[in-house]
C-alpha positions in Angstrom: 17.9 13.8 -29.7 19.8 10.9 -28.4 20.4 10.2 -24.8 24.1 11.4 -25.0 23.0 14.8 -26.6 20.1 15.0 -24.2 22.6 14.2 -21.5 25.4 16.8 -23.0 22.5 19.6 -23.1 21.2 18.8 -19.7 24.5 18.7 -18.1 25.2 22.4 -19.8 22.3 23.7 -17.6 19.0 22.7 -20.2 16.3 22.2 -18.1 13.7 21.0 -20.9 16.6 18.4 -22.0 16.9 17.3 -18.4 13.1 16.7 -18.2 13.1 14.7 -21.7 15.7 12.7 -20.6 14.9 11.3 -17.0 10.7 11.1 -17.8 11.4 7.4 -18.7 12.6 6.6 -15.7 9.9 8.5 -13.6 7.5 5.8 -13.3 9.9 2.6 -12.5 12.0 5.2 -9.9 8.6 5.4 -8.3 7.9 1.8 -8.0 11.5 1.3 -6.7 10.7 3.8 -3.9 7.6 2.6 -3.3 8.9 -1.0 -2.5 11.9 0.5 -0.1 9.4 3.0 2.1 5.5 1.3 1.4 4.1 4.5 0.8 2.9 5.9 -2.2 3.2 9.3 -1.0 6.9 9.1 0.8 7.8 7.3 -2.9 6.4 10.8 -4.6 8.6 12.9 -2.2 11.5 10.3 -2.9 11.4 10.8 -6.5 11.3 14.6 -6.0 14.4 14.6 -3.9 16.2 12.1 -6.1 15.7 14.0 -9.6 16.9 17.3 -8.0 19.8 15.7 -6.6 20.6 14.1 -9.7 19.8 17.7 -11.8 22.6 19.3 -9.1 25.2 16.3 -9.8 24.3 16.1 -13.3 27.6 18.3 -14.5 29.8 15.8 -12.6 28.1 12.4 -14.2 31.4 11.0 -15.9 28.7 8.4 -17.5 31.2 5.3 -15.8 27.7 3.6 -14.9 24.4 4.1 -16.8 22.2 6.8 -16.1 19.5 4.4 -15.1 22.4 2.9 -12.6 23.3 6.5 -11.4 19.5 7.4 -10.8 18.8 4.1 -8.8 21.8 4.8 -6.7 20.8 8.1 -5.9 17.1 6.8 -5.3 18.6 4.4 -3.1 20.4 6.4 -1.1 17.4 8.9 -0.7 15.2 6.3 0.5 17.9 4.8 3.1 18.0 8.4 4.8 14.2 8.6 5.0 13.9 5.0 6.4 16.4 6.5 9.2 13.9 9.2 10.0 10.9 7.2 10.4 9.5 3.7 12.1 8.7 1.1 9.5 5.3 0.5 7.8 3.1 -2.4 8.7 0.0 -4.2 8.0 -2.5 -4.4 11.0 -1.9 -8.1 10.6 1.7 -7.1 11.8 0.7 -4.7 14.5 -1.1 -6.5 17.1 -3.8 -9.1 17.9 -6.7 -9.7 16.2 -9.6 -7.7 17.4 -13.3 -8.7 18.7 -15.9 -7.7 16.1 -17.9 -7.5 19.1 -16.0 -4.4 20.4 -15.4 -0.9 19.2 -13.3 -0.3 16.3 -10.7 2.2 18.4 -9.2 5.1 17.1 -7.3 5.5 13.8 -3.7 5.5 14.2 -1.5 8.0 12.3 -1.5 7.4 8.7 2.4 7.3 8.5 2.2 3.7 10.4 0.5 1.8 7.5 1.6 0.0 4.2 -0.3 1.7 1.3 -2.0 0.0 -1.8 0.2 0.8 -4.7 -1.8 1.6 -8.2 -1.6 -0.7 -10.8 -1.4 2.3 -13.4 1.3 3.9 -11.9 3.6 0.9 -12.0 4.4 1.1 -16.0 5.1 -2.9 -16.3 8.0 -2.9 -18.6 9.9 -6.4 -19.0 12.9 -4.3 -19.9 13.1 -2.9 -16.7 14.4 -5.7 -15.0 17.7 -7.1 -15.8 18.4 -11.0 -16.2 19.2 -11.2 -12.5 15.6 -10.4 -11.3 13.6 -12.9 -9.0 10.3 -11.4 -8.9 8.1 -10.1 -11.4 7.5 -6.3 -11.6 3.7 -6.4 -10.4 4.8 -9.6 -7.9 7.2 -6.9 -6.4 4.0 -4.2 -5.4 2.0 -7.2 -3.8 0.7 -6.6 -0.4 2.1 -9.6 1.4 5.9 -8.8 -0.5 5.7 -4.9 0.6 5.1 -6.2 4.2 8.1 -8.9 4.2 10.4 -6.2 2.8 9.2 -4.0 5.6 10.9 -6.2 8.2 14.1 -6.3 6.8 16.8 -4.1 7.7 16.8 -1.0 5.5 20.0 -2.0 3.5 18.9 -5.7 3.5 16.0 -4.5 1.7 17.8 -2.5 -0.4 19.9 -5.1 -1.8 17.1 -7.2 -2.4 14.9 -4.8 -4.2 18.1 -3.7 -6.8 19.1 -7.4 -7.3 16.0 -9.3 -7.4 13.5 -7.4 -8.4 15.5 -4.7 -10.9 18.5 -7.3 -11.9 21.3 -5.4 -11.3 24.6 -7.5 -11.1 26.3 -8.0 -7.3 29.1 -5.5 -8.5 26.6 -2.8 -9.4 24.8 -3.0 -6.1 27.8 -3.1 -4.2 28.8 0.1 -6.4 25.5 1.7 -5.3 25.6 1.3 -1.4 29.5 1.6 -1.5 30.3 -2.2 -0.1 32.0 -4.9 -1.5 30.1 -7.7 -3.7 30.5 -10.3 -0.6 28.9 -8.4 1.6 26.0 -7.8 -0.8 25.6 -11.7 -1.4 25.8 -12.1 2.3 23.2 -9.2 2.8 20.8 -10.9 0.2 21.0 -14.3 1.6 19.7 -13.2 5.1 17.1 -11.2 3.2 15.8 -14.5 1.4 15.5 -16.3 4.8 13.8 -13.5 6.0 11.3 -12.7 3.2 10.8 -16.7 1.9 9.4 -16.7 5.9 7.0 -14.4 5.5 5.9 -15.2 1.8 2.7 -17.0 1.3 3.9 -20.8 -0.9 2.3 -19.2 -4.1 2.4 -15.1 -5.1 -0.9 -13.6 -6.2 0.5 -13.4 -9.9 0.4 -17.3 -9.9 -3.2 -17.3 -8.2 -4.5 -14.7 -11.1 -3.1 -16.7 -13.9 -4.2 -20.0 -13.1 -7.6 -18.6 -12.7 -7.6 -16.5 -15.5 -9.5 -13.3 -16.4 -12.9 -14.6 -16.9 -13.0 -16.0 -13.4 -11.2 -13.0 -12.0 -13.9 -10.8 -13.5 -16.7 -13.3 -12.2 -14.8 -13.3 -8.6 -14.7 -9.4 -8.1 -18.1 -8.7 -9.9 -19.8 -11.2 -7.2 -17.7 -9.3 -4.4 -19.2 -6.1 -5.6 -22.7 -7.2 -6.2 -23.0 -8.7 -2.6 -21.6 -5.3 -1.1 -23.9 -3.2 -2.8 -26.7 -5.5 -1.6 -25.6 -5.3 1.7 -25.4 -9.5 1.5 -23.1 -10.5 4.2 -24.2 -14.5 3.7 -22.8 -14.0 -0.1 -19.3 -12.5 1.0 -19.3 -15.0 3.6 -19.6 -17.8 1.1 -16.6 -16.4 -0.8 -14.2 -16.5 2.0 -11.6 -19.0 3.3 -12.2 -20.4 6.5 -9.0 -18.6 7.8 -10.0 -15.5 6.1 -8.7 -12.0 7.6 -10.3 -8.3 7.3 -8.0 -5.4 8.3 -9.3 -1.9 8.3 -6.1 0.8 8.1 -5.8 3.3 9.5 -7.3 1.8 12.3 -5.3 -1.0 13.9 -8.1 -3.6 14.5 -8.3 -6.5 12.2 -10.5 -9.6 12.2 -9.0 -13.3 11.8 -11.4 -16.3 10.5 -14.5 -16.2 8.4 -17.2 -16.3 11.7 -15.1 -13.0 13.0 -15.0 -11.2 9.6 -19.1 -11.8 9.2 -19.7 -10.5 12.5 -17.6 -7.5 11.7 -19.4 -6.6 8.5 -22.3 -7.4 9.9 -21.7 -4.6 13.0 -22.0 -1.8 10.5 -20.9 -1.8 6.9 -23.1 -4.3 6.1 -25.8 -4.0 8.5 -28.3 -3.2 6.0 -28.6 0.5 7.0 -25.9 2.4 4.1 -25.7 2.8 0.6 -23.0 1.4 -1.2 -21.4 1.6 -5.0 -18.4 -0.2 -5.7 -15.9 -0.4 -8.7 -13.8 -3.3 -9.6 -10.1 -2.2 -10.2 -6.6 -3.6 -9.7 -4.2 -2.4 -7.1 -1.1 -3.8 -5.8 -1.1 -6.4 -8.5 -4.3 -7.7 -7.3 -8.0 -7.6 -7.8 -9.5 -4.5 -5.8 -12.7 -2.8 -5.5 -13.2 1.1 -4.9 -16.0 1.5 -2.4 -18.4 4.9 -2.3 -20.5 5.6 0.6 -24.0 7.9 -0.1 -23.8 11.3 1.8 -27.0 12.4 2.3 -26.1 15.7 3.2 -24.2 16.2 -0.2 -26.3 13.6 -2.3 -23.6 11.9 -3.6 -21.6 8.9 -3.1 -18.3 9.6 -1.6 -15.1 7.6 -1.8 -14.9 5.0 1.3 -12.0 2.7 1.3 -10.1 0.2 -1.3 -10.4 -3.0 -0.9 -7.5 -4.7 -1.8 -8.5 -8.5 -2.4 -5.9 -11.2 -1.8 -7.1 -15.1 -3.2 -6.2 -18.4 -2.1 -7.3 -20.4 -5.4 -10.8 -18.8 -6.2 -11.5 -17.6 -2.3 -10.8 -14.5 -1.0 -7.9 -15.1 2.1 -7.2 -11.4 2.9 -9.6 -8.4 2.4 -7.4 -4.9 3.3 -9.8 -2.3 3.3 -7.9 1.1 2.9 -10.2 3.6 4.7 -10.3 7.0 3.3 -9.0 8.9 6.7 -11.1 12.1 5.5 -14.5 10.4 5.5 -15.6 9.4 9.4 -15.0 6.2 10.6 -18.2 3.9 10.7 -18.8 1.5 13.4 -19.1 1.4 17.4 -15.9 3.4 17.6 -17.0 6.7 15.1 -20.7 6.1 15.2 -23.0 6.2 12.1 
């Protein structure tokens, strides 16, 4: 069935036609809500609410805009309301000063404090998703640095930048979605650019990954995995930039500088007393590795953390290890 016939049937109450109509939009809507909210689960909730609201409003949909534009308008406003109800999410480096690696990590903070990484397999990258006005490519727009920069923006500036620069909507379309004027949209976009450009690195991870090539990237992540599995701190240290950082949400602690990162790793995770298995993967458009820790009681490796790696050239500049909150934390604070 064509979209027009599906739309007609769905507006008449056919749930199967509605499901078929919106299914192609589900994954890109999820990525959009993630950019707005910085959380995979919050994005899932926002998409469910969006599709429910759209279903209820479908009989009144006049077709003055495309179905895509209409769904993004609903999703954006669902996200704006969600942002009003909770504080913005951050990474530990934006939460407080670096920690002393020789002191306890401290108790984990509530999960809703932190930005979460985005699974690459949910991104559904498609060049057709963005219009000619798009400034950021789809993978670049879920990189941790970009998502963190977005969370510093006022909510409506965030929405304007995402709709215009990521999704490629025109100024008039953005103005209609947010019930404002095109002049207000361009003013908000200019302020958003100033804030985001100040916080982003000179080079995106996508540019860095392309410059290195697939073979070199496999070599980097394989070296990281092998070094971690054999508790080889020196090998990890050789892969780090001088100013490398290590963050471990949901704890607020993060370490700054190669020496501090090495000291933090030696304290417990790579002290030699733990057994690890790591699997290379991708998350937030970046190199990543899933880490599994041996559980003596169950006799199996259990998920411990997802480490998202940010490269500067061929060296690792940031390790963001997103710890599974269901696994007891390691280190002086939690014991082992």
